[in-house]
C-alpha positions as YAML, in Angstrom:
chain: A
units: angstrom
residues:
- id: 1
  name: UNK
  ca: [38.10, -6.15, -16.76]
- id: 2
  name: UNK
  ca: [37.23, -2.80, -18.22]
- id: 3
  name: UNK
  ca: [34.02, -1.48, -17.41]
- id: 4
  name: UNK
  ca: [34.02, 0.05, -21.01]
- id: 5
  name: UNK
  ca: [33.24, -3.39, -22.20]
- id: 6
  name: UNK
  ca: [29.91, -3.64, -21.04]
- id: 7
  name: UNK
  ca: [26.76, -1.98, -22.93]
- id: 8
  name: UNK
  ca: [23.69, -1.11, -20.64]
- id: 9
  name: UNK
  ca: [20.53, -0.48, -21.74]
- id: 10
  name: UNK
  ca: [18.64, 2.35, -20.43]
- id: 11
  name: UNK
  ca: [14.86, 2.42, -20.06]
- id: 12
  name: UNK
  ca: [13.40, 5.66, -18.56]
- id: 13
  name: UNK
  ca: [10.83, 7.69, -20.29]
- id: 14
  name: UNK
  ca: [11.78, 11.14, -18.02]
- id: 15
  name: UNK
  ca: [14.62, 12.90, -20.75]
- id: 16
  name: UNK
  ca: [16.28, 14.52, -17.94]
- id: 17
  name: UNK
  ca: [16.45, 11.35, -15.61]
- id: 18
  name: UNK
  ca: [17.26, 9.40, -18.92]
- id: 19
  name: UNK
  ca: [20.32, 11.67, -19.29]
- id: 20
  name: UNK
  ca: [21.54, 11.86, -15.91]
- id: 21
  name: UNK
  ca: [21.59, 8.54, -15.61]
- id: 22
  name: UNK
  ca: [23.47, 7.95, -19.04]
- id: 23
  name: UNK
  ca: [26.00, 10.38, -18.26]
- id: 24
  name: UNK
  ca: [26.60, 8.68, -15.13]
- id: 25
  name: UNK
  ca: [27.13, 5.77, -16.41]
- id: 26
  name: UNK
  ca: [29.30, 7.03, -19.40]
- id: 27
  name: UNK
  ca: [31.63, 8.56, -16.70]
- id: 28
  name: UNK
  ca: [31.64, 5.24, -15.39]
- id: 29
  name: UNK
  ca: [33.09, 4.02, -18.70]
- id: 30
  name: UNK
  ca: [30.09, 1.77, -19.83]
- id: 31
  name: UNK
  ca: [28.75, 2.47, -23.18]
- id: 32
  name: UNK
  ca: [24.80, 3.15, -22.82]
- id: 33
  name: UNK
  ca: [21.92, 3.01, -25.05]
- id: 34
  name: UNK
  ca: [19.16, 4.79, -24.24]
- id: 35
  name: UNK
  ca: [15.44, 4.30, -24.86]
- id: 36
  name: UNK
  ca: [12.35, 6.44, -23.81]
- id: 37
  name: UNK
  ca: [9.62, 3.58, -24.20]
- id: 38
  name: UNK
  ca: [9.03, -0.12, -23.71]
- id: 39
  name: UNK
  ca: [8.65, -0.52, -27.44]
- id: 40
  name: UNK
  ca: [11.94, 1.31, -28.08]
- id: 41
  name: UNK
  ca: [13.16, -1.02, -25.36]
- id: 42
  name: UNK
  ca: [12.27, -4.38, -26.79]
- id: 43
  name: UNK
  ca: [13.74, -3.20, -30.13]
- id: 44
  name: UNK
  ca: [16.71, -1.51, -28.82]
- id: 45
  name: UNK
  ca: [17.45, -4.89, -26.89]
- id: 46
  name: UNK
  ca: [17.01, -7.57, -30.07]
- id: 47
  name: UNK
  ca: [19.59, -5.37, -31.81]
- id: 48
  name: UNK
  ca: [22.16, -4.34, -29.34]
- id: 49
  name: UNK
  ca: [22.00, -7.31, -26.66]
- id: 50
  name: UNK
  ca: [22.86, -5.05, -23.86]
- id: 51
  name: UNK
  ca: [25.36, -6.86, -20.76]
- id: 52
  name: UNK
  ca: [22.45, -4.79, -18.35]
- id: 53
  name: UNK
  ca: [19.50, -2.92, -18.48]
- id: 54
  name: UNK
  ca: [18.39, -0.36, -16.16]
- id: 55
  name: UNK
  ca: [14.66, -0.40, -16.33]
- id: 56
  name: UNK
  ca: [11.98, 2.27, -15.04]
- id: 57
  name: UNK
  ca: [8.09, 0.89, -14.45]
- id: 58
  name: UNK
  ca: [6.34, 3.70, -15.63]
- id: 59
  name: UNK
  ca: [6.58, 3.64, -18.76]
- id: 60
  name: UNK
  ca: [4.29, 5.90, -21.56]
- id: 61
  name: UNK
  ca: [3.46, 2.85, -23.89]
- id: 62
  name: UNK
  ca: [3.32, 0.03, -21.54]
- id: 63
  name: UNK
  ca: [3.83, -1.44, -17.59]
- id: 64
  name: UNK
  ca: [8.30, -1.47, -17.20]
- id: 65
  name: UNK
  ca: [7.27, -5.12, -15.92]
- id: 66
  name: UNK
  ca: [6.26, -6.26, -19.87]
- id: 67
  name: UNK
  ca: [9.80, -5.68, -20.38]
- id: 68
  name: UNK
  ca: [11.29, -7.29, -17.78]
- id: 69
  name: UNK
  ca: [9.00, -10.51, -18.83]
- id: 70
  name: UNK
  ca: [10.47, -9.89, -22.10]
- id: 71
  name: UNK
  ca: [13.90, -10.23, -21.59]
- id: 72
  name: UNK
  ca: [13.37, -13.09, -18.89]
- id: 73
  name: UNK
  ca: [11.32, -15.08, -21.70]
- id: 74
  name: UNK
  ca: [14.94, -15.57, -23.67]
- id: 75
  name: UNK
  ca: [17.86, -14.48, -21.40]
- id: 76
  name: UNK
  ca: [19.10, -13.75, -18.12]
- id: 77
  name: UNK
  ca: [20.38, -10.50, -19.07]
- id: 78
  name: UNK
  ca: [20.75, -8.84, -15.28]
- id: 79
  name: UNK
  ca: [18.25, -5.83, -15.14]
- id: 80
  name: UNK
  ca: [18.06, -3.51, -12.38]
- id: 81
  name: UNK
  ca: [14.70, -2.04, -11.84]
- id: 82
  name: UNK
  ca: [14.60, 1.98, -11.12]
- id: 83
  name: UNK
  ca: [11.10, 3.24, -10.07]
- id: 84
  name: UNK
  ca: [9.42, 5.72, -8.18]
- id: 85
  name: UNK
  ca: [7.10, 2.91, -6.97]
- id: 86
  name: UNK
  ca: [8.58, 2.06, -3.29]
- id: 87
  name: UNK
  ca: [6.13, -0.17, -2.02]
- id: 88
  name: UNK
  ca: [7.03, -3.44, -0.56]
- id: 89
  name: UNK
  ca: [4.58, -5.10, -2.90]
- id: 90
  name: UNK
  ca: [5.94, -3.54, -6.32]
- id: 91
  name: UNK
  ca: [9.55, -4.79, -5.33]
- id: 92
  name: UNK
  ca: [8.23, -8.05, -4.47]
- id: 93
  name: UNK
  ca: [6.40, -8.49, -7.83]
- id: 94
  name: UNK
  ca: [9.28, -7.20, -9.81]
- id: 95
  name: UNK
  ca: [11.99, -9.21, -7.70]
- id: 96
  name: UNK
  ca: [10.18, -12.58, -8.19]
- id: 97
  name: UNK
  ca: [9.56, -11.43, -12.09]
- id: 98
  name: UNK
  ca: [13.36, -11.65, -12.17]
- id: 99
  name: UNK
  ca: [14.94, -8.31, -11.36]
- id: 100
  name: UNK
  ca: [18.18, -8.48, -10.16]
- id: 101
  name: UNK
  ca: [17.87, -5.34, -8.05]
- id: 102
  name: UNK
  ca: [15.63, -2.72, -7.22]
- id: 103
  name: UNK
  ca: [16.61, 1.38, -7.03]
- id: 104
  name: UNK
  ca: [14.24, 3.52, -6.13]
- id: 105
  name: UNK
  ca: [14.46, 7.16, -6.84]
- id: 106
  name: UNK
  ca: [15.59, 9.57, -5.43]
- id: 107
  name: UNK
  ca: [18.91, 7.70, -5.62]
- id: 108
  name: UNK
  ca: [22.53, 8.06, -4.95]
- id: 109
  name: UNK
  ca: [24.61, 7.80, -7.83]
- id: 110
  name: UNK
  ca: [27.48, 6.28, -5.54]
- id: 111
  name: UNK
  ca: [25.19, 3.39, -4.35]
- id: 112
  name: UNK
  ca: [23.49, 3.14, -8.18]
- id: 113
  name: UNK
  ca: [26.62, 2.53, -9.41]
- id: 114
  name: UNK
  ca: [28.00, 0.18, -6.99]
- id: 115
  name: UNK
  ca: [24.85, -2.04, -7.78]
- id: 116
  name: UNK
  ca: [25.78, -1.90, -11.47]
- id: 117
  name: UNK
  ca: [29.24, -3.20, -10.64]
- id: 118
  name: UNK
  ca: [27.92, -6.08, -8.92]
- id: 119
  name: UNK
  ca: [25.16, -6.86, -11.24]
- id: 120
  name: UNK
  ca: [28.05, -7.12, -14.04]
- id: 121
  name: UNK
  ca: [30.30, -8.67, -11.73]
- id: 122
  name: UNK
  ca: [27.97, -11.58, -10.78]
- id: 123
  name: UNK
  ca: [26.91, -12.36, -14.87]
- id: 124
  name: UNK
  ca: [30.36, -12.08, -16.06]
- id: 125
  name: UNK
  ca: [31.40, -14.60, -13.17]
- id: 126
  name: UNK
  ca: [28.79, -16.84, -14.28]
- id: 127
  name: UNK
  ca: [29.40, -16.63, -18.23]
- id: 128
  name: UNK
  ca: [32.65, -17.18, -17.87]
- id: 129
  name: UNK
  ca: [33.34, -20.12, -15.30]
- id: 130
  name: UNK
  ca: [29.92, -21.31, -14.98]
- id: 131
  name: UNK
  ca: [27.34, -21.02, -12.22]
- id: 132
  name: UNK
  ca: [29.76, -23.60, -9.51]
- id: 133
  name: UNK
  ca: [33.47, -23.08, -10.59]
- id: 134
  name: UNK
  ca: [34.47, -26.45, -9.55]
- id: 135
  name: UNK
  ca: [31.70, -27.20, -7.32]
- id: 136
  name: UNK
  ca: [32.85, -24.25, -4.92]
- id: 137
  name: UNK
  ca: [31.49, -20.74, -3.81]
- id: 138
  name: UNK
  ca: [34.16, -18.39, -2.84]
- id: 139
  name: UNK
  ca: [33.89, -14.90, -1.37]
- id: 140
  name: UNK
  ca: [35.81, -12.79, 1.04]
- id: 141
  name: UNK
  ca: [36.59, -16.12, 3.31]
- id: 142
  name: UNK
  ca: [33.63, -17.62, 2.67]
- id: 143
  name: UNK
  ca: [33.85, -20.98, 1.05]
- id: 144
  name: UNK
  ca: [30.64, -23.32, 0.00]
- id: 145
  name: UNK
  ca: [31.61, -26.47, -1.08]
- id: 146
  name: UNK
  ca: [28.39, -27.91, -2.61]
- id: 147
  name: UNK
  ca: [29.63, -31.79, -3.13]
- id: 148
  name: UNK
  ca: [30.67, -32.14, 0.41]
- id: 149
  name: UNK
  ca: [27.81, -29.77, 1.54]
- id: 150
  name: UNK
  ca: [30.00, -28.10, 3.93]
- id: 151
  name: UNK
  ca: [30.85, -23.97, 4.63]
- id: 152
  name: UNK
  ca: [33.54, -22.49, 6.11]
- id: 153
  name: UNK
  ca: [34.98, -18.83, 6.78]
- id: 154
  name: UNK
  ca: [38.52, -18.00, 6.74]
- id: 155
  name: UNK
  ca: [39.25, -21.88, 6.69]
- id: 156
  name: UNK
  ca: [36.73, -22.59, 9.85]
- id: 157
  name: UNK
  ca: [34.44, -25.04, 9.27]
- id: 158
  name: UNK
  ca: [30.56, -23.55, 10.11]
- id: 159
  name: UNK
  ca: [28.16, -26.13, 12.03]
- id: 160
  name: UNK
  ca: [24.79, -25.58, 9.81]
- id: 161
  name: UNK
  ca: [21.46, -27.59, 10.62]
- id: 162
  name: UNK
  ca: [20.51, -29.05, 6.85]
- id: 163
  name: UNK
  ca: [17.78, -26.34, 6.09]
- id: 164
  name: UNK
  ca: [20.33, -23.88, 7.17]
- id: 165
  name: UNK
  ca: [22.49, -24.76, 4.63]
- id: 166
  name: UNK
  ca: [20.16, -24.75, 2.05]
- id: 167
  name: UNK
  ca: [19.25, -21.77, 2.51]
- id: 168
  name: UNK
  ca: [23.02, -20.65, 2.49]
- id: 169
  name: UNK
  ca: [23.21, -22.49, -0.97]
- id: 170
  name: UNK
  ca: [20.57, -21.06, -2.61]
- id: 171
  name: UNK
  ca: [21.56, -17.91, -1.76]
- id: 172
  name: UNK
  ca: [25.06, -18.18, -3.34]
- id: 173
  name: UNK
  ca: [23.24, -19.80, -6.27]
- id: 174
  name: UNK
  ca: [21.94, -16.10, -6.97]
- id: 175
  name: UNK
  ca: [24.68, -14.30, -5.43]
- id: 176
  name: UNK
  ca: [23.59, -10.71, -5.81]
- id: 177
  name: UNK
  ca: [20.09, -10.87, -6.24]
- id: 178
  name: UNK
  ca: [17.63, -10.03, -4.13]
- id: 179
  name: UNK
  ca: [15.92, -13.17, -3.02]
- id: 180
  name: UNK
  ca: [11.98, -12.59, -1.89]
- id: 181
  name: UNK
  ca: [11.25, -14.27, 1.42]
- id: 182
  name: UNK
  ca: [8.28, -16.27, -1.03]
- id: 183
  name: UNK
  ca: [11.05, -17.18, -3.01]
- id: 184
  name: UNK
  ca: [13.03, -18.44, -0.70]
- id: 185
  name: UNK
  ca: [9.95, -19.87, 1.32]
- id: 186
  name: UNK
  ca: [8.91, -21.79, -1.80]
- id: 187
  name: UNK
  ca: [12.14, -22.91, -2.74]
- id: 188
  name: UNK
  ca: [13.66, -24.39, 0.84]
- id: 189
  name: UNK
  ca: [10.24, -26.15, 2.36]
- id: 190
  name: UNK
  ca: [7.93, -26.18, -0.64]
- id: 191
  name: UNK
  ca: [4.99, -24.59, 0.37]
- id: 192
  name: UNK
  ca: [3.74, -21.61, 2.33]
- id: 193
  name: UNK
  ca: [1.58, -21.09, 5.67]
- id: 194
  name: UNK
  ca: [0.93, -18.57, 8.28]
- id: 195
  name: UNK
  ca: [4.56, -18.88, 10.30]
- id: 196
  name: UNK
  ca: [7.00, -19.54, 7.09]
- id: 197
  name: UNK
  ca: [8.44, -15.92, 6.83]
- id: 198
  name: UNK
  ca: [8.92, -16.17, 10.76]
- id: 199
  name: UNK
  ca: [10.64, -19.28, 10.25]
- id: 200
  name: UNK
  ca: [12.82, -18.21, 7.77]
- id: 201
  name: UNK
  ca: [13.81, -15.29, 9.67]
- id: 202
  name: UNK
  ca: [15.02, -17.43, 12.98]
- id: 203
  name: UNK
  ca: [17.25, -19.60, 10.48]
- id: 204
  name: UNK
  ca: [18.44, -16.92, 8.97]
- id: 205
  name: UNK
  ca: [19.18, -15.21, 12.51]
- id: 206
  name: UNK
  ca: [21.20, -18.37, 13.32]
- id: 207
  name: UNK
  ca: [22.88, -18.55, 9.81]
- id: 208
  name: UNK
  ca: [24.16, -15.14, 10.25]
- id: 209
  name: UNK
  ca: [25.64, -15.31, 13.69]
- id: 210
  name: UNK
  ca: [27.15, -18.54, 12.75]
- id: 211
  name: UNK
  ca: [28.85, -17.03, 9.85]
- id: 212
  name: UNK
  ca: [30.06, -13.88, 11.86]
- id: 213
  name: UNK
  ca: [27.71, -11.18, 10.96]
- id: 214
  name: UNK
  ca: [27.82, -8.05, 12.50]
- id: 215
  name: UNK
  ca: [25.17, -4.67, 12.70]
- id: 216
  name: UNK
  ca: [27.28, -2.02, 10.72]
- id: 217
  name: UNK
  ca: [29.60, -4.40, 8.91]
- id: 218
  name: UNK
  ca: [29.88, -5.58, 5.51]
- id: 219
  name: UNK
  ca: [28.37, -8.88, 6.07]
- id: 220
  name: UNK
  ca: [27.67, -11.82, 3.64]
- id: 221
  name: UNK
  ca: [24.07, -11.30, 3.62]
- id: 222
  name: UNK
  ca: [22.35, -8.40, 3.28]
- id: 223
  name: UNK
  ca: [18.57, -8.10, 4.26]
- id: 224
  name: UNK
  ca: [16.26, -5.73, 2.76]
- id: 225
  name: UNK
  ca: [12.71, -5.34, 5.51]
- id: 226
  name: UNK
  ca: [9.81, -6.52, 3.78]
- id: 227
  name: UNK
  ca: [11.30, -7.58, 0.58]
- id: 228
  name: UNK
  ca: [14.04, -10.64, 1.14]
- id: 229
  name: UNK
  ca: [17.73, -11.16, 1.36]
- id: 230
  name: UNK
  ca: [21.04, -11.04, -0.82]
- id: 231
  name: UNK
  ca: [24.03, -12.26, -0.43]
...
């Protein structure tokens, strides 16, 4: 698939940053639609129906979260928040509201483009093949058979507890998206208590060890400290 089939809405009120992001994306072969405010972003979203939205939160006429909420009312269009707000609570709030990823300013061009490719690839895979093609999830040697509730890596069966399997399956269902601790805890245990995060971290450490994750290597599950996990 050629990247130039994708149309990206860039919502950023600083003209210089907006122009830089648009130039970066155009150099990568993408079509871009720039917006300098929340209200214009909503209008352009409705008229262009982009494949991806790059969204700043500090807009002149409204909080960018309002745009996020507006889009999520009717669409699963991937949204990457691009913001100077680097607090954990800002990230958690945006991700819990449905953002697919969160990039803080200043950002590296290559990493930013990699996140764009990931978000588009995941969305394209889901739209063309359905969320679980054939009841299986496959990526880089990792295979999840949802019907059999089994997980294997490079053909070797991985013995997971019921809770560990549920966590892996949940992450795969939202592959490419950063899931916050609160979201995972609510989906797996249905409640939150003072020990919930520690319980999640212990389970996740076991999962990553069983999947063969190693520090500094390209692993199946990525952790952003204080925020959550992404497959």
